[in-house]
SEGU-855603 format. One line per field, with one value per residue (C-alpha): residue in one letter; z, x, y. Coordinates in pm, whole numbers, padded with zeros to 5 digits. Layout:
SEGU-855603
residu (A,...)
Z (Z,...)
X (X,...)
Y (Y,...)
end
This chain:
SEGU-855603
residu (M,W,V,D,P,I,P,T,A,E,V,K,E,I,C,S,P,F,V,G,K,I,A,K,L,K,E,N,I,E,R,L,E,S,M,K,S,Q,V,D,D,N,I,F,T,L,N,R,Q,I,E,G,L,W,Q,R,M)
Z (05440,05304,05501,05413,05307,05528,05357,05222,05420,05742,05661,05590,05917,06111,05940,05905,06255,06183,05838,05973,06254,06011,05788,06091,06199,05849,05862,06205,06086,05785,06010,06253,05968,05849,06201,06233,05912,06046,06375,06186,05984,06301,06469,06165,06169,06543,06507,06238,06458,06756,06542,06430,06789,06893,06609,06723,07083)
X (05850,06192,06501,06838,07079,07375,07701,07894,08208,08008,07850,08194,08326,08036,08051,08426,08484,08223,08344,08638,08429,08159,08422,08570,08224,08163,08493,08405,08061,08214,08468,08196,07986,08287,08348,07981,08007,08312,08134,07832,08061,08233,07898,07786,08111,08085,07726,07831,08115,07879,07632,07914,08019,07661,07630,07947,07826)
Y (14814,14901,14806,14950,14675,14603,14700,14401,14488,14490,14153,14005,14146,13998,13658,13607,13461,13195,13083,12883,12740,12626,12462,12283,12164,12030,11838,11698,11588,11412,11241,11129,10993,10793,10663,10566,10368,10185,10112,09978,09750,09628,09556,09357,09156,09091,08975,08727,08600,08560,08367,08138,08077,07995,07746,07567,07536)
end
């Protein structure tokens, strides 16, 4: 079944409001992944410090 293609200008008009939002979401995801990595590092460090404290007790 043949479907007429949507004109490029119409596609751009429909999609344009979402392009900036998608880029912002991508930035936010990257920032959250970086924050998660920092949290993981902090948890690892805290666990080591707790183990050290337990050994001294």
